[in-house]
Z-matrix of the N, CA and C atoms (Angstrom, degrees):
N
C 1 1.446
C 2 1.518 1 109.19
N 3 1.311 2 116.10 1 168.40
C 4 1.450 3 122.71 2 -176.65
C 5 1.514 4 109.31 3 -128.53
N 6 1.334 5 116.34 4 132.32
C 7 1.455 6 122.63 5 175.02
C 8 1.519 7 107.64 6 -113.74
N 9 1.332 8 116.52 7 125.09
C 10 1.460 9 121.55 8 175.05
C 11 1.519 10 107.07 9 -113.23
N 12 1.339 11 115.60 10 125.69
C 13 1.456 12 121.24 11 -179.26
C 14 1.509 13 108.92 12 -116.44
N 15 1.331 14 117.09 13 126.32
C 16 1.450 15 121.61 14 176.14
C 17 1.515 16 109.54 15 -171.32
N 18 1.303 17 116.29 16 138.80
C 19 1.463 18 122.30 17 -178.88
C 20 1.526 19 109.61 18 -104.05
N 21 1.313 20 116.36 19 155.26
C 22 1.457 21 121.87 20 173.13
C 23 1.514 22 113.35 21 51.91
N 24 1.345 23 115.76 22 -137.00
C 25 1.457 24 121.16 23 -179.49
C 26 1.514 25 112.66 24 -60.23
N 27 1.334 26 117.31 25 -31.06
C 28 1.470 27 120.60 26 178.60
C 29 1.516 28 111.84 27 -67.87
N 30 1.317 29 116.99 28 -29.67
C 31 1.463 30 120.93 29 -177.88
C 32 1.516 31 114.58 30 -83.65
N 33 1.321 32 117.35 31 -9.84
C 34 1.460 33 120.19 32 -177.16
C 35 1.525 34 111.29 33 -61.22
N 36 1.329 35 118.06 34 -36.40
C 37 1.478 36 119.92 35 179.13
C 38 1.519 37 111.66 36 -58.92
N 39 1.341 38 116.15 37 -41.91
C 40 1.457 39 119.54 38 176.79
C 41 1.514 40 112.06 39 -63.89
N 42 1.333 41 116.13 40 -38.97
C 43 1.467 42 120.31 41 177.60
C 44 1.525 43 110.92 42 -61.87
N 45 1.328 44 116.11 43 -44.44
C 46 1.473 45 120.37 44 -179.54
C 47 1.526 46 109.79 45 -64.04
N 48 1.335 47 117.46 46 -45.73
C 49 1.464 48 119.93 47 178.86
C 50 1.518 49 110.77 48 -62.08
N 51 1.320 50 117.06 49 -39.15
C 52 1.452 51 120.34 50 178.12
C 53 1.526 52 111.21 51 -61.33
N 54 1.330 53 116.83 52 -41.19
C 55 1.467 54 120.72 53 177.84
C 56 1.526 55 111.99 54 -64.48
N 57 1.338 56 115.96 55 -34.08
C 58 1.466 57 120.95 56 -179.70
C 59 1.526 58 113.07 57 -86.55
N 60 1.321 59 117.43 58 -7.12
C 61 1.463 60 120.88 59 -169.33
C 62 1.527 61 114.51 60 -56.00
N 63 1.310 62 118.39 61 -36.43
C 64 1.466 63 119.29 62 178.81
C 65 1.518 64 112.12 63 -65.46
N 66 1.339 65 115.97 64 -27.15
C 67 1.461 66 120.72 65 -179.59
C 68 1.524 67 113.20 66 -83.64
N 69 1.347 68 116.48 67 -31.40
C 70 1.469 69 119.06 68 -169.96
C 71 1.523 70 114.71 69 -115.84
N 72 1.316 71 118.91 70 -7.26
C 73 1.462 72 119.22 71 -173.78
C 74 1.523 73 111.97 72 -150.33
N 75 1.324 74 114.32 73 151.18
C 76 1.457 75 119.77 74 173.01
C 77 1.536 76 110.18 75 -103.51
N 78 1.327 77 117.06 76 1.24
C 79 1.464 78 122.34 77 -178.46
C 80 1.520 79 111.12 78 -87.90
N 81 1.331 80 115.55 79 155.28
C 82 1.464 81 121.97 80 175.56
C 83 1.517 82 108.05 81 -78.20
N 84 1.338 83 116.80 82 121.40
C 85 1.461 84 122.39 83 179.13
C 86 1.522 85 107.92 84 -113.67
N 87 1.343 86 115.63 85 121.77
C 88 1.457 87 121.81 86 179.42
C 89 1.523 88 108.53 87 -115.58
N 90 1.319 89 116.77 88 131.37
C 91 1.458 90 122.16 89 176.10
C 92 1.526 91 107.31 90 -109.14
N 93 1.332 92 116.11 91 128.83
C 94 1.475 93 121.17 92 -179.99
C 95 1.514 94 109.86 93 -119.18
N 96 1.312 95 114.68 94 141.86
C 97 1.464 96 122.19 95 177.93
C 98 1.515 97 107.98 96 -137.85
N 99 1.324 98 115.72 97 67.19
C 100 1.460 99 120.24 98 -179.15
C 101 1.524 100 109.09 99 -161.90
N 102 1.319 101 115.71 100 -174.90
C 103 1.461 102 121.28 101 178.73
C 104 1.523 103 113.37 102 -86.21
N 105 1.323 104 117.85 103 -4.61
C 106 1.463 105 118.71 104 -173.31
C 107 1.522 106 111.94 105 -136.15
N 108 1.322 107 113.27 106 163.55
C 109 1.464 108 121.32 107 175.01
C 110 1.525 109 106.15 108 -121.65
N 111 1.328 110 118.47 109 128.40
C 112 1.468 111 119.25 110 178.29
C 113 1.530 112 111.75 111 -56.60
N 114 1.304 113 115.40 112 144.41
C 115 1.464 114 122.45 113 -177.14
C 116 1.526 115 111.94 114 -54.18
N 117 1.344 116 117.81 115 -40.88
C 118 1.465 117 120.25 116 -177.82
C 119 1.535 118 111.81 117 -64.52
N 120 1.328 119 117.52 118 -28.64
C 121 1.468 120 120.47 119 176.03
C 122 1.521 121 109.65 120 -75.20
N 123 1.328 122 116.68 121 -43.88
C 124 1.471 123 120.87 122 -179.72
C 125 1.527 124 111.67 123 -62.17
N 126 1.320 125 116.78 124 -35.01
C 127 1.466 126 120.28 125 -177.30
C 128 1.526 127 112.88 126 -63.69
N 129 1.326 128 118.24 127 -28.29
C 130 1.471 129 119.98 128 -179.68
C 131 1.525 130 112.27 129 -89.87
N 132 1.346 131 117.12 130 2.79
C 133 1.468 132 122.82 131 -179.78
C 134 1.531 133 111.32 132 46.12
N 135 1.321 134 116.51 133 69.88
C 136 1.464 135 119.54 134 -177.81
C 137 1.521 136 111.47 135 -68.54
N 138 1.315 137 116.50 136 158.00
C 139 1.455 138 121.30 137 167.71
C 140 1.519 139 104.49 138 -72.07
N 141 1.323 140 117.66 139 129.07
C 142 1.465 141 121.10 140 -172.86
C 143 1.519 142 111.61 141 -113.03
N 144 1.304 143 115.03 142 132.07
C 145 1.449 144 120.92 143 175.84
C 146 1.519 145 108.49 144 -121.37
N 147 1.322 146 115.99 145 121.07
C 148 1.459 147 122.27 146 -176.27
C 149 1.513 148 109.60 147 -109.06
N 150 1.333 149 116.10 148 124.22
C 151 1.453 150 121.41 149 -179.07
C 152 1.523 151 108.37 150 -119.19
N 153 1.328 152 115.53 151 120.03
C 154 1.458 153 121.15 152 175.15
C 155 1.517 154 106.82 153 -144.98
N 156 1.314 155 116.26 154 111.46
C 157 1.456 156 119.62 155 -177.23
C 158 1.528 157 110.39 156 -57.74
N 159 1.316 158 117.60 157 -49.55
C 160 1.469 159 120.69 158 -179.99
C 161 1.525 160 111.64 159 -74.31
N 162 1.314 161 115.51 160 -26.79
C 163 1.462 162 120.02 161 -174.23
C 164 1.510 163 112.76 162 84.28
N 165 1.308 164 117.40 163 3.10
C 166 1.464 165 121.05 164 -175.24
C 167 1.519 166 113.81 165 -124.26
N 168 1.325 167 117.90 166 18.85
C 169 1.462 168 121.22 167 -178.11
C 170 1.525 169 109.67 168 -71.40
N 171 1.330 170 114.80 169 118.53
C 172 1.466 171 122.15 170 -174.19
C 173 1.528 172 113.65 171 -52.92
N 174 1.336 173 116.22 172 -50.02
C 175 1.463 174 120.32 173 -176.74
C 176 1.535 175 110.88 174 -62.50
N 177 1.314 176 116.47 175 -43.30
C 178 1.463 177 121.13 176 -179.33
C 179 1.526 178 110.69 177 -62.95
N 180 1.315 179 117.10 178 -44.74
C 181 1.467 180 121.23 179 -179.90
C 182 1.533 181 110.98 180 -65.48
N 183 1.322 182 116.84 181 -35.78
C 184 1.461 183 120.90 182 178.85
C 185 1.529 184 110.70 183 -62.84
N 186 1.316 185 116.17 184 -45.89
C 187 1.463 186 119.77 185 -179.23
C 188 1.529 187 110.75 186 -71.36
N 189 1.335 188 118.10 187 -30.76
C 190 1.466 189 120.26 188 176.29
C 191 1.528 190 110.48 189 -59.62
N 192 1.311 191 116.10 190 -41.72
C 193 1.475 192 119.81 191 177.96
C 194 1.526 193 110.69 192 -63.07
N 195 1.322 194 116.99 193 -38.67
C 196 1.469 195 120.21 194 178.36
C 197 1.527 196 110.53 195 -67.08
N 198 1.325 197 117.31 196 -41.42
C 199 1.472 198 120.86 197 178.20
C 200 1.523 199 109.93 198 -63.18
N 201 1.315 200 116.98 199 -38.97
C 202 1.458 201 120.30 200 178.59
C 203 1.525 202 111.02 201 -63.92
N 204 1.331 203 116.26 202 -36.53
C 205 1.473 204 119.95 203 -178.18
C 206 1.528 205 112.94 204 -65.85
N 207 1.337 206 118.21 205 -21.28
C 208 1.470 207 120.37 206 177.99
C 209 1.534 208 111.94 207 -105.74
N 210 1.338 209 115.38 208 10.64
C 211 1.469 210 121.65 209 179.72
C 212 1.528 211 112.76 210 59.56
N 213 1.318 212 116.39 211 37.83
C 214 1.466 213 120.80 212 177.13
C 215 1.529 214 109.44 213 -71.53
N 216 1.307 215 116.15 214 154.61
C 217 1.464 216 120.45 215 172.77
C 218 1.519 217 107.20 216 -79.53
N 219 1.330 218 116.28 217 133.71
C 220 1.460 219 121.49 218 -171.77
C 221 1.523 220 110.96 219 -135.15
N 222 1.343 221 115.28 220 142.56
C 223 1.458 222 122.51 221 168.36
C 224 1.524 223 106.51 222 -134.49
N 225 1.330 224 116.40 223 139.90
C 226 1.458 225 121.78 224 177.38
C 227 1.518 226 111.02 225 -110.68
N 228 1.327 227 116.10 226 145.68
C 229 1.466 228 122.55 227 171.92
C 230 1.524 229 105.98 228 -123.55
N 231 1.349 230 116.54 229 120.09
C 232 1.452 231 120.72 230 -172.84
C 233 1.522 232 111.63 231 -163.11
N 234 1.341 233 115.01 232 169.29
C 235 1.466 234 120.51 233 171.40
C 236 1.526 235 110.08 234 -92.25
N 237 1.318 236 117.54 235 -11.56
C 238 1.471 237 121.13 236 -178.11
C 239 1.510 238 110.55 237 151.16
N 240 1.329 239 116.57 238 -133.15
C 241 1.453 240 122.62 239 176.97
C 242 1.520 241 113.86 240 66.63
N 243 1.325 242 114.92 241 -159.87
C 244 1.467 243 120.98 242 -177.20
C 245 1.526 244 111.82 243 -66.56
N 246 1.334 245 117.67 244 -29.78
C 247 1.473 246 119.54 245 178.26
C 248 1.522 247 110.01 246 -62.21
N 249 1.312 248 117.16 247 -45.09
C 250 1.467 249 119.71 248 177.16
C 251 1.526 250 110.52 249 -62.17
N 252 1.327 251 116.70 250 -42.68
C 253 1.473 252 121.04 251 179.76
C 254 1.524 253 111.10 252 -61.53
N 255 1.346 254 117.08 253 -46.36
C 256 1.468 255 120.39 254 -179.21
C 257 1.525 256 111.60 255 -67.00
N 258 1.325 257 117.09 256 -37.31
C 259 1.470 258 119.08 257 176.54
C 260 1.524 259 109.69 258 -60.43
N 261 1.323 260 116.79 259 -40.29
C 262 1.463 261 120.35 260 176.43
C 263 1.518 262 112.21 261 -66.19
N 264 1.325 263 116.28 262 -44.79
C 265 1.467 264 122.03 263 -179.69
C 266 1.531 265 111.62 264 -59.16
N 267 1.343 266 116.46 265 -43.71
C 268 1.462 267 121.18 266 -176.59
C 269 1.529 268 113.02 267 -94.05
N 270 1.315 269 116.56 268 4.57
C 271 1.466 270 122.68 269 179.44
C 272 1.532 271 112.21 270 60.97
N 273 1.337 272 115.56 271 40.85
C 274 1.460 273 121.57 272 175.09
C 275 1.525 274 109.44 273 -92.18
N 276 1.311 275 116.13 274 149.72
C 277 1.454 276 120.31 275 173.43
C 278 1.520 277 108.69 276 -69.53
N 279 1.338 278 115.03 277 152.66
C 280 1.451 279 119.75 278 177.72
C 281 1.519 280 109.35 279 -146.90
N 282 1.334 281 114.87 280 152.71
C 283 1.456 282 122.62 281 174.49
C 284 1.517 283 105.68 282 -116.88
N 285 1.339 284 116.41 283 119.04
C 286 1.458 285 120.62 284 177.72
C 287 1.524 286 108.95 285 -93.56
N 288 1.323 287 114.85 286 129.57
C 289 1.463 288 120.90 287 -177.92
C 290 1.527 289 109.05 288 -115.05
N 291 1.335 290 117.47 289 161.59
C 292 1.467 291 120.53 290 -177.83
C 293 1.528 292 112.85 291 -63.03
N 294 1.317 293 115.78 292 142.13
C 295 1.465 294 121.42 293 178.43
C 296 1.528 295 110.06 294 -98.03
N 297 1.322 296 116.00 295 179.01
C 298 1.453 297 121.51 296 174.82
C 299 1.518 298 115.17 297 97.34
N 300 1.316 299 117.91 298 6.57
C 301 1.468 300 121.66 299 179.72
C 302 1.522 301 109.55 300 -118.16
N 303 1.314 302 116.41 301 166.74
C 304 1.454 303 120.28 302 167.27
C 305 1.533 304 106.04 303 -74.21
N 306 1.337 305 119.01 304 142.31
C 307 1.470 306 120.01 305 -178.87
C 308 1.523 307 114.04 306 -51.73
N 309 1.316 308 117.68 307 -41.40
C 310 1.469 309 119.69 308 -179.86
C 311 1.522 310 111.61 309 -67.11
N 312 1.340 311 117.68 310 -26.77
C 313 1.466 312 121.36 311 178.49
C 314 1.527 313 111.06 312 -81.29
N 315 1.318 314 116.93 313 -10.68
C 316 1.458 315 122.02 314 -178.58
C 317 1.522 316 112.17 315 -100.84
N 318 1.330 317 117.29 316 20.43
C 319 1.462 318 121.51 317 -176.21
C 320 1.526 319 112.23 318 -52.13
N 321 1.314 320 118.17 319 -47.66
C 322 1.465 321 120.23 320 -178.61
C 323 1.524 322 111.48 321 -61.55
N 324 1.347 323 116.86 322 -35.98
C 325 1.462 324 120.21 323 -179.13
C 326 1.525 325 112.59 324 -69.05
N 327 1.317 326 117.87 325 -24.23
C 328 1.473 327 119.40 326 175.99
C 329 1.523 328 111.70 327 -98.16
N 330 1.335 329 117.80 328 -33.95
C 331 1.463 330 120.43 329 -176.34
C 332 1.533 331 112.77 330 -72.20
N 333 1.324 332 117.86 331 -44.18
C 334 1.474 333 119.59 332 -178.12
C 335 1.527 334 111.31 333 -65.28
N 336 1.358 335 120.14 334 -45.53
C 337 1.474 336 117.80 335 173.91
C 338 1.530 337 112.70 336 -60.83
N 339 1.337 338 116.72 337 -35.84
C 340 1.466 339 120.39 338 176.83
C 341 1.524 340 110.15 339 -59.57
N 342 1.331 341 116.86 340 -47.65
C 343 1.470 342 120.53 341 177.58
C 344 1.525 343 111.63 342 -58.92
N 345 1.332 344 115.85 343 -45.57
C 346 1.471 345 120.18 344 -177.78
C 347 1.528 346 111.87 345 -64.31
N 348 1.331 347 116.23 346 -41.48
C 349 1.475 348 119.64 347 177.66
C 350 1.521 349 109.81 348 -63.89
N 351 1.333 350 116.90 349 -44.84
C 352 1.462 351 120.51 350 -179.69
C 353 1.526 352 111.64 351 -62.12
N 354 1.311 353 117.22 352 -37.37
C 355 1.464 354 120.85 353 176.83
C 356 1.535 355 110.01 354 -65.65
N 357 1.330 356 115.42 355 -44.63
C 358 1.473 357 120.07 356 -177.49
C 359 1.534 358 112.56 357 -63.39
N 360 1.334 359 117.56 358 -37.29
C 361 1.468 360 119.37 359 -178.22
C 362 1.526 361 112.44 360 -89.79
N 363 1.340 362 116.72 361 1.15
C 364 1.460 363 119.95 362 174.13
C 365 1.509 364 115.97 363 89.46
N 366 1.343 365 118.26 364 10.02
C 367 1.464 366 120.33 365 179.06
C 368 1.524 367 109.80 366 -76.92
N 369 1.329 368 116.12 367 -37.20
C 370 1.458 369 120.70 368 177.32
C 371 1.523 370 108.18 369 -95.81
N 372 1.330 371 116.14 370 126.94
C 373 1.459 372 120.33 371 -176.63
C 374 1.527 373 112.23 372 -107.03
N 375 1.324 374 116.38 373 17.42
C 376 1.459 375 122.23 374 -179.28
C 377 1.522 376 108.92 375 -114.63
N 378 1.334 377 117.73 376 146.02
C 379 1.455 378 120.87 377 175.99
C 380 1.521 379 108.06 378 -72.69
N 381 1.331 380 117.06 379 110.29
C 382 1.464 381 120.78 380 -175.02
C 383 1.525 382 113.54 381 -88.21
N 384 1.317 383 118.10 382 -18.46
C 385 1.464 384 120.04 383 -174.97
C 386 1.532 385 113.16 384 -59.22
N 387 1.328 386 119.78 385 -49.62
C 388 1.467 387 118.30 386 177.94
C 389 1.530 388 112.52 387 -60.51
N 390 1.318 389 117.07 388 -36.32
C 391 1.453 390 121.61 389 178.53
C 392 1.533 391 110.33 390 -63.16
N 393 1.344 392 117.31 391 -44.02
C 394 1.462 393 120.78 392 179.89
C 395 1.529 394 111.02 393 -64.85
N 396 1.332 395 116.59 394 -43.43
C 397 1.466 396 119.98 395 178.93
C 398 1.530 397 110.86 396 -63.13
N 399 1.307 398 116.94 397 -41.96
C 400 1.463 399 121.72 398 178.77
C 401 1.528 400 110.92 399 -63.25
N 402 1.330 401 117.51 400 -42.99
C 403 1.460 402 121.77 401 179.55
C 404 1.526 403 110.52 402 -64.34
N 405 1.341 404 116.81 403 -43.45
C 406 1.466 405 120.39 404 179.36
C 407 1.522 406 110.93 405 -62.84
N 408 1.305 407 116.94 406 -42.11
C 409 1.469 408 121.59 407 179.68
C 410 1.534 409 110.61 408 -62.87
N 411 1.324 410 116.56 409 -43.47
C 412 1.463 411 120.97 410 179.13
C 413 1.538 412 110.43 411 -63.18
N 414 1.317 413 117.40 412 -44.64
C 415 1.455 414 120.81 413 -179.45
C 416 1.529 415 110.33 414 -63.31
N 417 1.322 416 117.36 415 -44.11
C 418 1.476 417 121.03 416 179.30
C 419 1.523 418 110.87 417 -61.52
N 420 1.314 419 118.12 418 -38.87
C 421 1.463 420 121.17 419 -178.02
C 422 1.539 421 111.44 420 -69.56
N 423 1.319 422 116.72 421 -29.15
C 424 1.465 423 120.84 422 -177.38
C 425 1.524 424 112.63 423 -86.13
N 426 1.327 425 116.83 424 -27.18
C 427 1.473 426 120.56 425 -171.94
C 428 1.525 427 112.28 426 -126.23
N 429 1.327 428 116.51 427 56.19
C 430 1.467 429 120.15 428 178.87
C 431 1.496 430 111.09 429 -78.26
């Protein structure tokens, strides 16, 4: 199973992936926006993806420590902050995205890496590359 943790604008990518999950994945995708993870989720040791635009979101960092305590596999998506530091400390993979935006305005910067990571670890069973190219082409044609 997959656990995606992100609050506010940072968590929107997980929400979008969750909505698309029936189309792109056969895996259970859980999105959390709190300080805790239910025991039944922790017991299955989900693959955990932590998204925090600032890298300093309290709830996200709290759950990262809990995921580390059960030796879960973790990847972080952030501009830096404590999330980047903890990923380095615990030797977790991380995706660094551009800073300087409001988290909600950075949706593409968190959602596209999320899709790519999910494809790489086998959660997404659909070829996403043509979809991404098609979406980019449509956006460029509408907003020249």
